[in-house]
Structure formats: structure tokens, C-alpha cells
C-alpha positions as CSV (number, residue, x, y, z in Angstrom):
1,M,-71.2,24.1,3.4
2,R,-70.2,27.7,4.2
3,D,-73.6,29.0,3.1
4,L,-75.4,26.4,5.3
5,L,-73.3,27.4,8.3
6,R,-73.9,31.1,7.6
7,R,-77.6,30.5,7.2
8,Y,-78.1,28.6,10.5
9,R,-75.3,30.0,12.6
10,F,-77.8,31.7,15.0
11,F,-79.6,28.4,15.7
12,L,-76.3,26.6,16.0
13,L,-75.1,29.2,18.5
14,V,-78.3,28.8,20.5
15,I,-77.9,25.0,20.6
16,I,-74.2,25.2,21.6
17,L,-75.1,27.7,24.4
18,F,-77.9,25.5,25.5
19,L,-75.8,22.4,25.7
20,A,-73.1,24.2,27.5
21,T,-75.6,25.5,30.1
22,V,-77.0,22.0,30.5
23,V,-73.6,20.4,31.0
24,L,-72.5,23.1,33.5
25,Y,-75.8,22.6,35.4
26,S,-75.3,18.9,35.4
27,Y,-71.9,19.3,36.9
28,N,-73.4,21.4,39.7
29,L,-76.1,18.8,40.3
30,R,-73.5,16.0,40.8
31,Q,-72.2,17.8,43.8
32,K,-75.6,17.6,45.6
33,D,-76.6,14.7,47.8
34,T,-80.3,14.6,46.6
35,T,-81.9,15.6,43.4
36,T,-85.4,16.2,42.2
37,F,-87.1,14.4,39.3
38,F,-86.4,17.4,37.0
39,E,-82.8,17.5,38.0
40,R,-82.4,13.8,37.4
41,A,-84.0,14.3,33.9
42,V,-81.4,17.1,33.2
43,L,-78.6,14.7,34.3
44,S,-79.9,12.0,32.0
45,F,-80.2,14.4,29.1
46,A,-76.8,15.9,29.7
47,A,-75.0,12.6,30.3
48,P,-74.1,11.9,26.6
49,F,-73.0,15.5,26.0
50,Q,-71.0,15.5,29.2
51,S,-69.4,12.2,28.2
52,A,-68.5,13.6,24.8
53,L,-67.1,16.7,26.4
54,D,-65.0,14.6,28.8
55,S,-63.7,12.5,25.9
56,L,-62.8,15.7,24.0
57,V,-61.0,17.2,27.0
58,D,-59.2,13.9,27.7
59,G,-58.3,13.5,24.1
60,T,-57.0,17.1,23.9
61,T,-55.0,16.6,27.1
62,D,-53.5,13.4,25.8
63,L,-52.7,15.0,22.5
64,W,-51.0,17.9,24.3
65,R,-49.1,15.5,26.6
66,N,-48.0,13.5,23.6
67,Y,-46.9,16.7,21.8
68,L,-44.9,17.8,24.8
69,W,-43.4,14.3,25.0
70,L,-42.3,14.4,21.4
71,V,-40.8,17.8,21.7
72,D,-38.9,16.6,24.8
73,A,-37.8,13.4,23.0
74,R,-36.6,15.4,20.0
75,Q,-34.6,17.7,22.2
76,Q,-33.1,14.8,24.1
77,N,-32.3,13.1,20.8
78,E,-30.5,16.2,19.6
79,E,-28.6,16.4,22.8
80,L,-27.6,12.8,22.6
81,L,-26.5,13.3,18.9
82,Q,-24.3,16.2,20.0
83,I,-22.8,14.2,22.9
84,N,-22.1,11.4,20.4
85,R,-20.3,13.7,18.0
86,E,-18.2,15.1,20.8
87,L,-17.3,11.6,22.0
88,H,-16.3,10.6,18.5
89,A,-14.2,13.8,18.2
90,Q,-12.5,13.0,21.5
91,L,-11.9,9.4,20.4
92,R,-10.3,10.5,17.2
93,Q,-8.1,13.0,19.1
94,T,-7.1,10.3,21.6
95,E,-6.2,7.9,18.8
96,E,-4.1,10.5,17.2
97,I,-2.3,11.2,20.5
98,V,-1.7,7.5,21.0
99,R,-0.3,7.1,17.5
100,E,2.0,10.1,17.9
101,N,3.2,8.8,21.3
102,D,4.0,5.4,19.6
103,R,6.0,7.2,16.9
104,L,7.9,9.3,19.4
105,R,8.6,6.3,21.6
106,K,10.2,4.5,18.6
107,L,12.1,7.6,17.6
108,L,13.5,8.1,21.1
109,A,14.5,4.4,21.3
110,F,16.3,4.7,18.0
111,V,18.2,7.8,19.2
112,D,19.0,6.2,22.6
113,D,20.8,3.5,20.7
114,L,23.0,6.1,19.1
115,D,24.1,7.5,22.4
116,R,24.0,11.0,21.0
117,A,22.2,14.2,22.1
118,A,19.2,14.8,19.8
119,L,16.3,17.3,19.5
120,P,12.8,16.2,18.4
121,A,11.1,18.2,15.6
122,Q,8.0,18.1,13.6
123,V,7.7,18.2,9.8
124,I,5.8,21.3,8.8
125,G,6.5,21.5,5.1
126,E,7.9,19.7,2.1
127,D,9.2,20.3,-1.4
128,A,8.9,17.3,-3.7
129,S,9.6,18.8,-7.1
130,N,11.3,17.0,-9.9
131,W,14.7,18.5,-9.0
132,S,14.4,18.9,-5.2
133,R,13.6,16.7,-2.2
134,T,13.5,18.8,1.0
135,I,11.4,19.2,4.1
136,V,10.9,21.9,6.6
137,I,11.0,21.3,10.4
138,N,9.7,23.4,13.2
139,K,13.1,23.9,15.0
140,G,15.9,26.3,14.1
141,A,18.7,28.5,15.3
142,R,16.9,29.4,18.6
143,A,16.8,25.7,19.4
144,G,20.5,25.4,18.9
145,L,20.5,23.7,15.5
146,R,23.2,24.3,12.9
147,V,23.7,23.8,9.2
148,G,24.9,20.3,8.4
149,A,23.3,18.6,11.4
150,P,22.1,15.1,10.6
151,V,18.3,14.4,10.8
152,V,17.0,10.9,11.4
153,S,13.7,9.0,11.8
154,A,12.9,5.9,13.8
155,D,13.7,3.9,10.6
156,G,17.0,5.5,9.6
157,V,18.6,8.5,7.9
158,V,16.4,11.3,6.7
159,G,18.9,13.9,5.6
160,R,20.9,16.9,6.8
161,I,20.0,20.6,7.5
162,I,21.0,22.9,4.7
163,K,19.3,26.2,5.8
164,I,18.5,27.6,9.2
165,A,15.9,30.2,10.3
166,P,15.2,31.3,13.9
167,N,12.3,28.9,14.3
168,S,12.6,26.5,11.4
169,S,15.1,24.6,9.2
170,R,15.2,23.1,5.7
171,V,16.4,19.5,5.5
172,L,17.9,18.0,2.3
173,L,16.6,14.5,2.0
174,I,18.8,11.5,1.0
175,T,16.5,11.0,-2.0
176,D,17.6,14.4,-3.4
177,A,19.9,14.2,-6.4
178,S,22.4,16.4,-4.8
179,S,22.6,14.3,-1.6
180,A,25.6,11.9,-1.2
181,V,26.2,9.7,1.8
182,A,29.1,7.3,2.3
183,V,27.7,3.8,3.2
184,L,28.5,0.2,3.8
185,V,26.7,-3.0,2.8
186,Q,26.0,-4.2,6.3
187,R,26.4,-7.9,5.4
188,T,29.7,-7.7,3.5
189,R,31.1,-4.2,4.4
190,T,31.4,-3.3,0.8
191,R,31.7,0.4,0.4
192,G,30.0,2.9,-1.8
193,V,28.2,6.2,-1.9
194,V,24.4,6.5,-1.9
195,R,22.8,9.2,-4.0
196,G,19.2,10.2,-4.4
197,L,17.0,9.3,-7.4
198,G,13.9,11.3,-6.3
199,D,11.9,8.5,-4.8
200,S,14.7,5.9,-4.4
201,L,18.5,5.5,-4.1
202,T,21.4,4.4,-6.1
203,L,24.6,3.0,-4.8
204,E,27.7,4.4,-6.7
205,Y,31.3,3.3,-6.7
206,A,30.5,-0.3,-5.6
207,L,33.2,-2.4,-7.2
208,R,32.3,-5.2,-9.5
209,D,33.8,-7.9,-7.2
210,G,31.8,-6.6,-4.2
211,D,29.3,-9.0,-2.8
212,I,26.0,-7.2,-3.0
213,R,22.5,-8.9,-3.1
214,E,18.9,-7.8,-3.2
215,G,17.7,-7.3,0.3
216,D,21.0,-6.2,1.7
217,L,20.9,-3.3,4.1
218,L,22.9,-0.1,3.4
219,V,24.1,1.7,6.5
220,S,26.1,4.9,7.0
221,S,29.9,4.3,7.1
222,G,30.6,7.3,9.4
223,M,33.1,8.7,6.8
224,G,32.7,12.4,6.1
225,G,31.8,13.3,9.7
226,V,28.1,14.0,9.1
227,F,26.2,10.9,9.9
228,P,27.1,8.5,12.8
229,K,28.2,5.1,11.7
230,G,25.7,2.3,11.3
231,L,22.5,4.2,10.6
232,P,20.1,2.5,8.1
233,L,19.6,4.2,4.7
234,G,18.1,1.7,2.3
235,L,17.5,-1.9,1.2
236,V,18.9,-3.1,-2.1
237,T,16.2,-3.7,-4.6
238,A,18.3,-4.5,-7.8
239,V,21.9,-5.3,-8.7
240,K,23.3,-5.3,-12.2
241,T,26.9,-5.8,-13.5
242,D,28.4,-4.7,-16.7
243,Q,31.5,-6.4,-18.0
244,F,32.9,-3.1,-19.4
245,S,32.4,-1.2,-16.1
246,L,34.4,-1.2,-12.9
247,F,31.3,-0.7,-10.8
248,Q,28.0,-2.4,-10.2
249,Q,24.7,-0.7,-10.8
250,V,22.8,-0.9,-7.5
251,T,19.4,0.6,-6.7
252,A,17.8,0.7,-3.2
253,Q,14.6,1.7,-1.4
254,T,14.8,4.0,1.6
255,T,14.2,2.5,5.0
256,T,12.3,5.7,5.9
257,D,8.8,6.2,4.4
258,F,9.1,9.9,3.5
259,S,5.4,10.0,2.4
260,H,4.3,9.5,6.0
261,L,7.1,11.3,7.8
262,E,5.8,13.5,10.7
263,E,8.4,13.6,13.4
264,V,12.2,13.5,13.2
265,M,15.2,13.8,15.5
266,V,18.1,16.2,14.8
267,I,21.4,15.0,16.2
268,V,23.0,17.9,18.0
269,G,25.8,16.3,20.0
270,D,28.9,14.1,19.5
271,D,29.4,10.7,21.1
272,Q,28.5,10.8,24.8
């Protein structure tokens, strides 16, 4: 094919130039009001070529127009996708703000019932090793906090501050083995001391004749001067008695879900 084109390229060039001349001449003739026989013959001869040229030009124009439309459509699609991503990000952020506001509203309502001055704080760290259960909050000495201050959530007691830094504090959780809180069984007022078991609680020094059942709520007794009276700590999950022991064996689950704890309140004042 290449050899054929190379061999007859001169004749092809002459034909193309001739056809181009005829077509251009026919365009000029169309502008005239009257034509001769020769001119009409040229018009008739050039008509098919002119029609083909018009079709080629129109097709090229349509192709270019479609290409530009596709480029514009692709650009608009990318812009719409970007807007969609931004709207989804804003929606997620809004949902997070709404949920945080709900948690804070519940927390404030809980503290209002205590009638105590309290300071909100966020959980910024945790230590959940086998021998320690603590969290770190983003308020410290500069906010007026002190060692021993009780920390609560909207669901009950969290723990107490054991270390203070200028802008943070470490809180010992009630699930820590070294934590001890004097409590009452809310239903019967049976006394005991709650200690941490890592992920749950145990009620110690509950006498054998004390009325304790599964589902009973354990609340702070107010003894010891750390936690205000009546704060929820846990729900009894099991009760066992031993005929050779003076005390019952009681386990409980915390009312606060420590695995999802994000905001807390630090009680900083006495009864108002």
C-alpha cells in the first residue's frame, strides 16, 4: 500500500489540487445571480465533491463539539464528586458534633442533680494493663484540679484523680484493683466496699444476712469524703454465699462503659 501511494503520489496530488480548485470555484459561482453553461457544468461536476467536503467539515465539527462536551462533562463530574466528598465530610463532622452535644447534655444533667460545682474534661489517654486501670484527662492544676477529686460520667462514678500535671491529670478508675469505694445496695441499704477486678467489680464486706440480689444497683455511700452520696457504680451480676464465711461473694458490672468513655466531669466543689 505504501509503495502504491509512493508511486502515484504525484497523480494523487494533482487530483486533490484539481478537486480543491473546482470546489472553490463552485463556491464562488454560487454567489453569482446568473451562470453560463460551462459554469453550470462545473457546479454539477463539483456538487458531489462539495457535498462530501461539507459532510466531512460537519462531521469534524460535530466530533470536535462532542469532544469538548465530553471534556466539560468530565470536568463537571469531577467537580460534583469533590462537592459530594466535601458534603459527606461535613455530614460526618456534624453527626459527631451532635453526638458529642448529646453526651455533654446528659453529663451536665447528671452533675446538676448533684448540686456540685464541676469541670468538664476530655479523655486523652488510657492505661488498661493487667495491673492498672487509669485514664488521662485534658485538665490539670491550671484548671484548679487537685489530687483526690472525684471524676464521674453521665452513668456514674469513673474514679478519682491520683496525679496532677499543669494541663492534664491521671484518673484511677474504679475497676483498678487498688481502688476501693464505700457503697450501699440502693434497694436494701446493705453496706460494703467495691473494689476493681480489671473489667468488673467485686463487693466486699457484705454480710451473709444482707439482702442482695442480681440486678441491684450499688451507689456510693458518701463515707470517706471522696464521692458524694448516691452516685451509681455498678449493677450486681452474681451473688454467692458460703456457710463458712461471714460475707457474701458479690460481683457487679460498672454502670459506666469505660470502653466508650470520651467526656467526664471532675467534681471540684462541695455541696452548694
